A tleap script that builds the chain and sets N, CA, C and O, in Angstrom:
source leaprc.protein.ff14SB
mol = sequence {
  NMET SER LYS ARG LEU SER THR ALA ALA CYS
  THR THR ALA LEU VAL CYS ALA ILE GLY SER
  ALA ALA ALA GLY CYS GLY ASP GLY GLY ASP
  ALA SER ASP LEU GLY PRO ALA GLU VAL GLU
  PRO ALA VAL VAL ILE GLY ALA GLY ASN GLY
  ALA ALA SER GLN VAL GLU ALA ASN ILE TYR
  ALA ASP ALA LEU ARG THR LEU ALA GLY GLY
  ARG VAL THR VAL ARG THR GLY LEU PRO ASP
  PRO VAL GLY ALA VAL GLU SER GLY VAL VAL
  THR MET VAL PRO ALA LEU THR GLY ASP LEU
  MET ARG ARG TYR GLY GLY PRO ALA ALA ALA
  SER ILE THR ALA CALA
}
set mol.1.N position { -65.910 -5.851 -13.768 }
set mol.1.CA position { -65.021 -6.691 -12.959 }
set mol.1.C position { -63.918 -6.646 -13.552 }
set mol.1.O position { -62.861 -6.509 -12.936 }
set mol.2.N position { -64.014 -6.784 -15.200 }
set mol.2.CA position { -62.833 -7.003 -16.069 }
set mol.2.C position { -61.887 -5.538 -16.233 }
set mol.2.O position { -60.693 -5.356 -16.467 }
set mol.3.N position { -62.816 -4.790 -16.038 }
set mol.3.CA position { -61.908 -3.108 -15.959 }
set mol.3.C position { -60.940 -3.278 -15.006 }
set mol.3.O position { -59.729 -3.317 -15.224 }
set mol.4.N position { -61.463 -3.373 -13.996 }
set mol.4.CA position { -60.837 -3.397 -12.702 }
set mol.4.C position { -59.560 -4.511 -12.986 }
set mol.4.O position { -58.447 -3.994 -12.888 }
set mol.5.N position { -59.575 -5.909 -13.310 }
set mol.5.CA position { -58.770 -6.791 -13.586 }
set mol.5.C position { -57.629 -6.412 -14.440 }
set mol.5.O position { -56.521 -6.946 -14.391 }
set mol.6.N position { -58.039 -5.284 -15.363 }
set mol.6.CA position { -57.064 -4.974 -16.124 }
set mol.6.C position { -56.393 -3.709 -15.579 }
set mol.6.O position { -55.189 -3.541 -15.774 }
set mol.7.N position { -57.051 -2.901 -14.971 }
set mol.7.CA position { -56.460 -1.796 -14.483 }
set mol.7.C position { -54.832 -2.819 -13.076 }
set mol.7.O position { -53.705 -2.368 -12.871 }
set mol.8.N position { -55.245 -3.719 -12.663 }
set mol.8.CA position { -54.636 -3.823 -11.670 }
set mol.8.C position { -53.592 -4.703 -12.383 }
set mol.8.O position { -52.443 -4.465 -12.010 }
set mol.9.N position { -53.729 -5.762 -13.418 }
set mol.9.CA position { -52.985 -6.317 -14.604 }
set mol.9.C position { -51.686 -5.446 -14.770 }
set mol.9.O position { -50.530 -5.712 -14.441 }
set mol.10.N position { -52.276 -4.181 -15.453 }
set mol.10.CA position { -51.341 -3.272 -16.020 }
set mol.10.C position { -50.668 -2.632 -14.493 }
set mol.10.O position { -49.451 -2.802 -14.433 }
set mol.11.N position { -51.059 -2.186 -13.715 }
set mol.11.CA position { -50.015 -1.835 -12.895 }
set mol.11.C position { -49.053 -2.937 -12.288 }
set mol.11.O position { -47.997 -2.541 -11.795 }
set mol.12.N position { -49.380 -4.473 -12.287 }
set mol.12.CA position { -48.750 -5.091 -11.644 }
set mol.12.C position { -47.341 -5.439 -12.847 }
set mol.12.O position { -46.197 -5.790 -12.556 }
set mol.13.N position { -47.885 -5.211 -14.114 }
set mol.13.CA position { -47.122 -5.470 -15.229 }
set mol.13.C position { -45.913 -4.175 -15.093 }
set mol.13.O position { -44.702 -4.356 -15.216 }
set mol.14.N position { -46.512 -2.996 -14.840 }
set mol.14.CA position { -45.841 -1.267 -14.969 }
set mol.14.C position { -44.706 -1.725 -13.820 }
set mol.14.O position { -43.562 -1.934 -14.224 }
set mol.15.N position { -45.070 -1.915 -12.098 }
set mol.15.CA position { -44.245 -2.102 -11.108 }
set mol.15.C position { -43.178 -3.617 -12.105 }
set mol.15.O position { -42.010 -3.648 -11.719 }
set mol.16.N position { -43.315 -4.048 -12.545 }
set mol.16.CA position { -42.467 -5.552 -12.778 }
set mol.16.C position { -41.599 -5.034 -14.008 }
set mol.16.O position { -40.461 -5.401 -14.302 }
set mol.17.N position { -42.233 -4.287 -14.527 }
set mol.17.CA position { -41.092 -3.893 -15.587 }
set mol.17.C position { -39.915 -2.932 -15.465 }
set mol.17.O position { -38.837 -2.963 -16.059 }
set mol.18.N position { -40.562 -1.711 -14.178 }
set mol.18.CA position { -39.595 -1.072 -13.594 }
set mol.18.C position { -38.644 -1.452 -13.103 }
set mol.18.O position { -37.519 -0.955 -13.170 }
set mol.19.N position { -39.108 -2.715 -12.350 }
set mol.19.CA position { -38.056 -3.509 -11.403 }
set mol.19.C position { -37.432 -4.066 -12.306 }
set mol.19.O position { -36.261 -4.018 -11.930 }
set mol.20.N position { -37.482 -4.705 -13.531 }
set mol.20.CA position { -36.629 -5.482 -14.068 }
set mol.20.C position { -35.854 -4.286 -15.171 }
set mol.20.O position { -34.866 -4.628 -15.821 }
set mol.21.N position { -36.187 -3.472 -15.235 }
set mol.21.CA position { -35.145 -2.277 -15.679 }
set mol.21.C position { -34.527 -1.658 -14.986 }
set mol.21.O position { -33.727 -0.963 -15.613 }
set mol.22.N position { -34.450 -1.473 -13.331 }
set mol.22.CA position { -33.927 -1.442 -12.409 }
set mol.22.C position { -32.880 -2.215 -12.071 }
set mol.22.O position { -31.760 -1.865 -11.697 }
set mol.23.N position { -33.461 -3.617 -12.280 }
set mol.23.CA position { -32.327 -4.381 -12.050 }
set mol.23.C position { -31.326 -4.948 -13.220 }
set mol.23.O position { -30.348 -5.646 -12.952 }
set mol.24.N position { -31.562 -4.699 -14.072 }
set mol.24.CA position { -30.916 -4.510 -15.449 }
set mol.24.C position { -29.969 -3.585 -15.602 }
set mol.24.O position { -29.084 -3.701 -16.449 }
set mol.25.N position { -30.070 -2.550 -14.773 }
set mol.25.CA position { -29.159 -1.986 -14.852 }
set mol.25.C position { -27.419 -2.034 -14.097 }
set mol.25.O position { -26.274 -1.583 -14.113 }
set mol.26.N position { -28.407 -2.990 -13.479 }
set mol.26.CA position { -26.295 -3.629 -12.372 }
set mol.26.C position { -26.402 -5.209 -13.436 }
set mol.26.O position { -27.193 -5.729 -14.223 }
set mol.27.N position { -25.090 -5.475 -12.850 }
set mol.27.CA position { -24.914 -6.932 -13.019 }
set mol.27.C position { -25.281 -8.020 -11.491 }
set mol.27.O position { -25.993 -7.758 -10.522 }
set mol.28.N position { -24.740 -8.851 -11.695 }
set mol.28.CA position { -25.443 -9.720 -10.345 }
set mol.28.C position { -24.684 -9.492 -9.414 }
set mol.28.O position { -25.161 -9.332 -8.291 }
set mol.29.N position { -23.141 -9.409 -9.655 }
set mol.29.CA position { -22.017 -8.795 -8.508 }
set mol.29.C position { -21.141 -9.594 -8.775 }
set mol.29.O position { -21.292 -10.775 -9.088 }
set mol.30.N position { -19.932 -8.858 -8.644 }
set mol.30.CA position { -18.987 -9.686 -7.768 }
set mol.30.C position { -17.890 -9.455 -7.779 }
set mol.30.O position { -17.857 -8.741 -8.781 }
set mol.31.N position { -16.535 -9.514 -7.304 }
set mol.31.CA position { -15.241 -9.052 -6.227 }
set mol.31.C position { -15.099 -7.741 -7.134 }
set mol.31.O position { -14.450 -6.880 -6.538 }
set mol.32.N position { -15.579 -7.295 -8.573 }
set mol.32.CA position { -14.622 -6.681 -9.171 }
set mol.32.C position { -15.910 -5.587 -8.740 }
set mol.32.O position { -15.510 -4.423 -8.738 }
set mol.33.N position { -17.135 -5.718 -8.436 }
set mol.33.CA position { -17.943 -4.304 -8.424 }
set mol.33.C position { -17.601 -3.766 -6.833 }
set mol.33.O position { -18.264 -2.855 -6.338 }
set mol.34.N position { -16.702 -4.308 -6.236 }
set mol.34.CA position { -16.469 -3.737 -5.266 }
set mol.34.C position { -15.274 -2.613 -4.947 }
set mol.34.O position { -15.126 -1.965 -3.911 }
set mol.35.N position { -14.572 -2.589 -6.008 }
set mol.35.CA position { -13.462 -2.178 -6.857 }
set mol.35.C position { -12.014 -2.385 -6.130 }
set mol.35.O position { -11.737 -3.445 -5.570 }
set mol.36.N position { -11.109 -1.269 -6.190 }
set mol.36.CA position { -9.615 -2.312 -6.413 }
set mol.36.C position { -9.953 -2.745 -4.987 }
set mol.36.O position { -10.875 -2.456 -4.223 }
set mol.37.N position { -8.590 -3.757 -4.875 }
set mol.37.CA position { -8.522 -4.307 -3.427 }
set mol.37.C position { -7.258 -3.218 -2.892 }
set mol.37.O position { -6.292 -2.705 -3.457 }
set mol.38.N position { -7.867 -3.161 -1.373 }
set mol.38.CA position { -6.999 -2.091 -1.036 }
set mol.38.C position { -6.075 -3.050 0.129 }
set mol.38.O position { -6.356 -3.741 1.109 }
set mol.39.N position { -4.819 -2.649 -0.605 }
set mol.39.CA position { -3.444 -3.619 -0.151 }
set mol.39.C position { -2.698 -2.239 0.899 }
set mol.39.O position { -2.625 -1.011 0.856 }
set mol.40.N position { -2.411 -2.960 1.470 }
set mol.40.CA position { -1.426 -2.275 3.071 }
set mol.40.C position { -0.239 -2.054 2.311 }
set mol.40.O position { 0.535 -2.844 1.770 }
set mol.41.N position { -0.260 -0.809 2.389 }
set mol.41.CA position { 1.313 -0.897 1.692 }
set mol.41.C position { 2.516 -1.711 2.259 }
set mol.41.O position { 2.651 -1.961 3.457 }
set mol.42.N position { 3.461 -2.139 1.176 }
set mol.42.CA position { 4.231 -3.010 1.956 }
set mol.42.C position { 5.803 -1.798 2.178 }
set mol.42.O position { 6.171 -0.980 1.335 }
set mol.43.N position { 6.245 -1.970 3.098 }
set mol.43.CA position { 7.385 -1.459 3.730 }
set mol.43.C position { 8.713 -2.120 2.844 }
set mol.43.O position { 8.627 -3.327 2.619 }
set mol.44.N position { 9.573 -1.614 2.482 }
set mol.44.CA position { 10.692 -2.408 1.874 }
set mol.44.C position { 12.192 -1.492 2.770 }
set mol.44.O position { 12.782 -0.450 2.484 }
set mol.45.N position { 12.349 -2.382 3.785 }
set mol.45.CA position { 14.008 -1.898 4.158 }
set mol.45.C position { 14.989 -1.693 3.489 }
set mol.45.O position { 15.577 -2.771 3.404 }
set mol.46.N position { 15.393 -1.116 3.084 }
set mol.46.CA position { 16.846 -1.504 2.362 }
set mol.46.C position { 17.966 -2.144 3.706 }
set mol.46.O position { 17.715 -2.325 4.897 }
set mol.47.N position { 19.284 -2.377 2.897 }
set mol.47.CA position { 20.843 -3.007 3.658 }
set mol.47.C position { 21.422 -3.105 2.831 }
set mol.47.O position { 21.101 -3.378 1.674 }
set mol.48.N position { 22.752 -2.820 3.442 }
set mol.48.CA position { 23.787 -2.648 2.345 }
set mol.48.C position { 24.496 -4.097 2.455 }
set mol.48.O position { 23.749 -4.894 3.023 }
set mol.49.N position { 25.812 -4.691 2.043 }
set mol.49.CA position { 26.649 -5.536 2.497 }
set mol.49.C position { 26.592 -6.235 3.860 }
set mol.49.O position { 26.392 -7.417 4.139 }
set mol.50.N position { 26.812 -5.216 4.588 }
set mol.50.CA position { 27.687 -5.451 5.541 }
set mol.50.C position { 26.746 -5.570 7.211 }
set mol.50.O position { 25.911 -4.750 7.592 }
set mol.51.N position { 27.121 -6.617 7.847 }
set mol.51.CA position { 26.436 -7.682 8.712 }
set mol.51.C position { 25.670 -6.392 10.008 }
set mol.51.O position { 25.034 -6.873 10.946 }
set mol.52.N position { 25.838 -4.688 9.901 }
set mol.52.CA position { 25.722 -4.321 10.867 }
set mol.52.C position { 24.599 -3.657 10.338 }
set mol.52.O position { 23.777 -3.238 11.153 }
set mol.53.N position { 24.373 -3.453 8.989 }
set mol.53.CA position { 23.605 -2.857 8.122 }
set mol.53.C position { 22.719 -3.801 7.960 }
set mol.53.O position { 21.626 -3.240 7.882 }
set mol.54.N position { 22.563 -5.265 7.842 }
set mol.54.CA position { 21.638 -6.102 7.834 }
set mol.54.C position { 21.218 -6.905 8.964 }
set mol.54.O position { 20.536 -7.929 8.997 }
set mol.55.N position { 22.036 -5.897 10.337 }
set mol.55.CA position { 21.302 -6.479 11.573 }
set mol.55.C position { 20.464 -5.244 11.632 }
set mol.55.O position { 19.266 -5.495 11.502 }
set mol.56.N position { 20.674 -4.327 11.748 }
set mol.56.CA position { 19.611 -2.539 11.930 }
set mol.56.C position { 18.516 -3.015 11.084 }
set mol.56.O position { 17.471 -3.310 11.665 }
set mol.57.N position { 18.571 -3.137 9.854 }
set mol.57.CA position { 17.298 -3.154 9.421 }
set mol.57.C position { 16.169 -4.270 9.413 }
set mol.57.O position { 15.033 -4.250 8.939 }
set mol.58.N position { 17.021 -5.460 10.248 }
set mol.58.CA position { 15.978 -6.494 10.655 }
set mol.58.C position { 15.271 -6.165 12.041 }
set mol.58.O position { 14.148 -6.597 12.303 }
set mol.59.N position { 15.906 -5.481 12.786 }
set mol.59.CA position { 15.714 -4.542 14.153 }
set mol.59.C position { 14.727 -3.648 13.660 }
set mol.59.O position { 13.644 -3.870 14.201 }
set mol.60.N position { 14.686 -2.545 12.679 }
set mol.60.CA position { 13.531 -1.948 12.418 }
set mol.60.C position { 12.693 -2.519 11.737 }
set mol.60.O position { 11.717 -1.768 11.727 }
set mol.61.N position { 12.361 -3.893 10.832 }
set mol.61.CA position { 11.701 -4.220 9.911 }
set mol.61.C position { 10.818 -5.454 11.468 }
set mol.61.O position { 9.633 -5.783 11.518 }
set mol.62.N position { 11.680 -5.747 12.246 }
set mol.62.CA position { 10.745 -6.552 13.482 }
set mol.62.C position { 10.000 -5.162 14.218 }
set mol.62.O position { 8.775 -5.175 14.336 }
set mol.63.N position { 10.494 -4.418 14.522 }
set mol.63.CA position { 10.177 -3.439 15.117 }
set mol.63.C position { 8.464 -2.795 14.362 }
set mol.63.O position { 7.439 -2.649 15.027 }
set mol.64.N position { 8.581 -2.561 13.127 }
set mol.64.CA position { 7.758 -2.139 12.512 }
set mol.64.C position { 6.418 -3.189 11.785 }
set mol.64.O position { 5.440 -2.871 11.107 }
set mol.65.N position { 6.892 -4.493 12.270 }
set mol.65.CA position { 6.110 -5.412 12.056 }
set mol.65.C position { 5.401 -5.816 13.237 }
set mol.65.O position { 4.387 -6.514 13.242 }
set mol.66.N position { 6.105 -5.246 14.433 }
set mol.66.CA position { 5.094 -5.970 16.033 }
set mol.66.C position { 4.396 -4.163 16.176 }
set mol.66.O position { 3.178 -4.000 16.096 }
set mol.67.N position { 5.059 -3.323 16.323 }
set mol.67.CA position { 4.165 -2.051 16.525 }
set mol.67.C position { 3.180 -1.736 15.338 }
set mol.67.O position { 2.065 -1.431 15.762 }
set mol.68.N position { 3.292 -1.725 13.907 }
set mol.68.CA position { 2.457 -1.191 13.139 }
set mol.68.C position { 1.525 -2.667 12.547 }
set mol.68.O position { 0.351 -2.522 12.207 }
set mol.69.N position { 2.219 -4.078 12.480 }
set mol.69.CA position { 1.229 -4.653 11.856 }
set mol.69.C position { 1.003 -4.947 10.736 }
set mol.69.O position { -0.014 -5.515 10.338 }
set mol.70.N position { 2.286 -4.457 9.842 }
set mol.70.CA position { 2.082 -3.906 8.561 }
set mol.70.C position { 3.239 -5.546 7.522 }
set mol.70.O position { 3.927 -6.461 7.976 }
set mol.71.N position { 2.910 -5.171 6.222 }
set mol.71.CA position { 3.452 -5.960 5.631 }
set mol.71.C position { 5.237 -5.483 5.607 }
set mol.71.O position { 5.329 -4.260 5.494 }
set mol.72.N position { 6.193 -5.973 5.663 }
set mol.72.CA position { 7.562 -5.674 5.811 }
set mol.72.C position { 8.189 -6.278 5.292 }
set mol.72.O position { 8.250 -7.451 5.660 }
set mol.73.N position { 8.861 -5.917 4.358 }
set mol.73.CA position { 10.534 -7.002 3.834 }
set mol.73.C position { 11.735 -6.164 4.089 }
set mol.73.O position { 11.733 -4.942 4.239 }
set mol.74.N position { 12.675 -6.894 4.118 }
set mol.74.CA position { 13.796 -6.318 3.608 }
set mol.74.C position { 14.881 -6.991 2.791 }
set mol.74.O position { 15.143 -8.171 2.557 }
set mol.75.N position { 15.629 -5.396 2.304 }
set mol.75.CA position { 15.631 -5.975 0.796 }
set mol.75.C position { 17.586 -5.553 1.298 }
set mol.75.O position { 17.945 -4.408 1.571 }
set mol.76.N position { 18.657 -6.929 1.300 }
set mol.76.CA position { 19.943 -6.907 1.421 }
set mol.76.C position { 20.789 -6.262 0.566 }
set mol.76.O position { 20.224 -5.639 -0.332 }
set mol.77.N position { 21.882 -6.236 0.586 }
set mol.77.CA position { 22.668 -6.346 -0.656 }
set mol.77.C position { 22.883 -5.030 -1.496 }
set mol.77.O position { 23.629 -5.072 -2.473 }
set mol.78.N position { 22.130 -3.647 -1.072 }
set mol.78.CA position { 22.449 -2.460 -1.878 }
set mol.78.C position { 23.667 -2.253 -1.808 }
set mol.78.O position { 24.243 -2.568 -0.767 }
set mol.79.N position { 24.416 -1.653 -2.918 }
set mol.79.CA position { 25.153 -1.110 -3.334 }
set mol.79.C position { 25.388 0.317 -2.593 }
set mol.79.O position { 26.507 0.480 -2.108 }
set mol.80.N position { 24.611 1.175 -2.484 }
set mol.80.CA position { 23.863 2.273 -2.055 }
set mol.80.C position { 22.572 2.517 -1.482 }
set mol.80.O position { 21.728 3.127 -2.139 }
set mol.81.N position { 22.247 1.960 0.080 }
set mol.81.CA position { 20.792 2.041 0.387 }
set mol.81.C position { 20.025 3.691 0.516 }
set mol.81.O position { 18.868 4.102 0.431 }
set mol.82.N position { 21.321 4.301 0.757 }
set mol.82.CA position { 20.934 5.322 0.915 }
set mol.82.C position { 20.153 5.939 -0.320 }
set mol.82.O position { 19.023 6.427 -0.302 }
set mol.83.N position { 20.975 5.812 -1.345 }
set mol.83.CA position { 20.575 5.710 -2.928 }
set mol.83.C position { 19.428 5.196 -3.176 }
set mol.83.O position { 18.619 6.013 -3.615 }
set mol.84.N position { 19.040 4.103 -3.054 }
set mol.84.CA position { 18.043 3.367 -2.984 }
set mol.84.C position { 16.681 3.887 -2.246 }
set mol.84.O position { 15.705 3.204 -2.555 }
set mol.85.N position { 16.491 4.640 -1.604 }
set mol.85.CA position { 15.689 5.316 -1.000 }
set mol.85.C position { 15.538 6.683 -1.620 }
set mol.85.O position { 14.381 7.086 -1.748 }
set mol.86.N position { 16.493 7.438 -2.013 }
set mol.86.CA position { 16.131 8.431 -3.092 }
set mol.86.C position { 15.684 8.167 -4.357 }
set mol.86.O position { 15.119 9.109 -4.911 }
set mol.87.N position { 15.811 6.848 -5.141 }
set mol.87.CA position { 15.354 6.168 -6.364 }
set mol.87.C position { 14.074 5.431 -6.284 }
set mol.87.O position { 13.535 4.836 -7.217 }
set mol.88.N position { 13.587 5.549 -4.902 }
set mol.88.CA position { 11.893 4.582 -4.511 }
set mol.88.C position { 12.410 3.013 -4.964 }
set mol.88.O position { 11.558 2.303 -5.497 }
set mol.89.N position { 13.759 2.465 -4.769 }
set mol.89.CA position { 13.539 1.178 -4.783 }
set mol.89.C position { 13.430 0.617 -3.138 }
set mol.89.O position { 12.644 -0.327 -3.066 }
set mol.90.N position { 13.800 0.843 -2.340 }
set mol.90.CA position { 12.740 1.148 -1.072 }
set mol.90.C position { 12.668 2.320 0.222 }
set mol.90.O position { 13.367 3.327 0.334 }
set mol.91.N position { 11.648 1.857 1.090 }
set mol.91.CA position { 11.009 2.787 1.578 }
set mol.91.C position { 12.213 3.650 2.722 }
set mol.91.O position { 12.409 4.861 2.825 }
set mol.92.N position { 12.789 2.648 3.377 }
set mol.92.CA position { 13.897 3.496 4.435 }
set mol.92.C position { 14.974 2.307 4.231 }
set mol.92.O position { 14.967 1.172 3.754 }
set mol.93.N position { 16.116 3.374 4.987 }
set mol.93.CA position { 17.074 2.379 5.533 }
set mol.93.C position { 17.878 2.882 6.607 }
set mol.93.O position { 18.399 3.984 6.434 }
set mol.94.N position { 18.041 2.377 7.505 }
set mol.94.CA position { 18.741 2.752 9.132 }
set mol.94.C position { 20.142 3.067 8.649 }
set mol.94.O position { 21.028 2.355 8.178 }
set mol.95.N position { 20.048 4.540 8.954 }
set mol.95.CA position { 21.817 4.722 8.831 }
set mol.95.C position { 22.296 5.468 9.878 }
set mol.95.O position { 21.518 6.330 10.286 }
set mol.96.N position { 23.233 5.391 10.363 }
set mol.96.CA position { 24.014 6.284 11.121 }
set mol.96.C position { 24.157 7.944 10.970 }
set mol.96.O position { 24.296 8.438 9.851 }
set mol.97.N position { 24.112 8.808 12.234 }
set mol.97.CA position { 23.931 10.086 11.783 }
set mol.97.C position { 24.572 10.286 10.835 }
set mol.97.O position { 24.163 10.596 9.716 }
set mol.98.N position { 26.230 10.043 11.379 }
set mol.98.CA position { 27.238 10.508 10.406 }
set mol.98.C position { 27.293 10.454 9.295 }
set mol.98.O position { 27.844 11.240 8.525 }
set mol.99.N position { 26.577 9.269 9.014 }
set mol.99.CA position { 26.885 8.944 7.129 }
set mol.99.C position { 25.595 9.724 6.184 }
set mol.99.O position { 25.532 9.776 4.956 }
set mol.100.N position { 24.814 10.180 6.986 }
set mol.100.CA position { 23.850 11.039 6.414 }
set mol.100.C position { 24.607 12.448 6.441 }
set mol.100.O position { 24.596 13.052 5.369 }
set mol.101.N position { 25.227 13.023 7.458 }
set mol.101.CA position { 25.733 14.297 7.603 }
set mol.101.C position { 26.451 14.063 6.187 }
set mol.101.O position { 25.974 14.433 5.114 }
set mol.102.N position { 27.851 13.291 6.372 }
set mol.102.CA position { 28.515 12.860 5.082 }
set mol.102.C position { 28.041 13.423 4.024 }
set mol.102.O position { 28.485 14.368 3.372 }
set mol.103.N position { 26.866 12.623 3.849 }
set mol.103.CA position { 26.371 12.194 2.258 }
set mol.103.C position { 25.726 13.683 1.821 }
set mol.103.O position { 26.011 14.212 0.747 }
set mol.104.N position { 24.732 14.340 2.898 }
set mol.104.CA position { 24.336 15.456 2.531 }
set mol.104.C position { 25.084 16.860 3.090 }
set mol.104.O position { 24.312 17.817 3.040 }
set mol.105.N position { 25.906 17.060 3.410 }
set mol.105.CA position { 26.664 18.006 3.899 }
set mol.105.C position { 25.937 18.579 4.974 }
set mol.105.O position { 25.161 17.977 5.716 }
set mol.106.N position { 26.290 19.992 5.017 }
set mol.106.CA position { 25.651 20.605 6.351 }
set mol.106.C position { 26.800 21.268 6.859 }
set mol.106.O position { 27.908 21.193 6.328 }
set mol.107.N position { 26.444 22.163 8.277 }
set mol.107.CA position { 27.642 23.059 8.493 }
set mol.107.C position { 28.619 21.762 9.393 }
set mol.107.O position { 29.848 21.759 9.458 }
set mol.108.N position { 27.881 20.937 9.895 }
set mol.108.CA position { 28.257 19.793 10.843 }
set mol.108.C position { 29.213 18.711 10.403 }
set mol.108.O position { 29.865 17.935 11.101 }
set mol.109.N position { 29.153 18.831 9.077 }
set mol.109.CA position { 29.281 17.357 8.062 }
set mol.109.C position { 31.536 17.123 8.263 }
set mol.109.O position { 32.266 16.135 8.347 }
set mol.110.N position { 31.792 18.665 8.252 }
set mol.110.CA position { 33.274 18.652 7.875 }
set mol.110.C position { 34.183 18.652 9.323 }
set mol.110.O position { 35.296 19.172 9.401 }
set mol.111.N position { 33.417 17.892 10.572 }
set mol.111.CA position { 33.847 17.609 11.472 }
set mol.111.C position { 33.646 16.041 11.580 }
set mol.111.O position { 34.028 15.388 12.551 }
set mol.112.N position { 33.036 15.536 10.529 }
set mol.112.CA position { 32.589 13.695 11.055 }
set mol.112.C position { 33.683 12.884 10.110 }
set mol.112.O position { 33.475 12.686 8.913 }
set mol.113.N position { 34.674 12.516 10.688 }
set mol.113.CA position { 35.274 11.661 10.153 }
set mol.113.C position { 35.012 10.385 10.081 }
set mol.113.O position { 34.724 9.846 11.150 }
set mol.114.N position { 35.033 9.369 8.592 }
set mol.114.CA position { 34.786 8.405 8.506 }
set mol.114.C position { 35.375 7.352 9.378 }
set mol.114.O position { 36.568 7.584 9.576 }
set mol.115.N position { 34.812 5.932 10.152 }
set mol.115.CA position { 35.336 5.400 10.825 }
set mol.115.C position { 35.514 4.286 10.231 }
set mol.115.O position { 36.136 3.382 10.789 }
savepdb mol mol.pdb
quit
């Protein structure tokens, strides 16, 4: 009987040792184990100093918040809103087509006059 008890005790000890070793490979777990928090990307809409630019930016922001449900902010007072997009300061700016054509050229740019 002692040999049988001894075998059972060894088997139990071996299972406990393997279980402890496996459990020791990790910690108790916390939020850092889940990896980096997935933060929804923020959209930053740029606007110039003018009232029209700021109204357009806020209309875009409200539409994006309503339709996409995302984090949207408006950054106003930019001296060159389109340049802010190019440099990555803002994500997007509302701009009139004529303003963009004047800026980037193209065949029709010569026929556009500043308002």
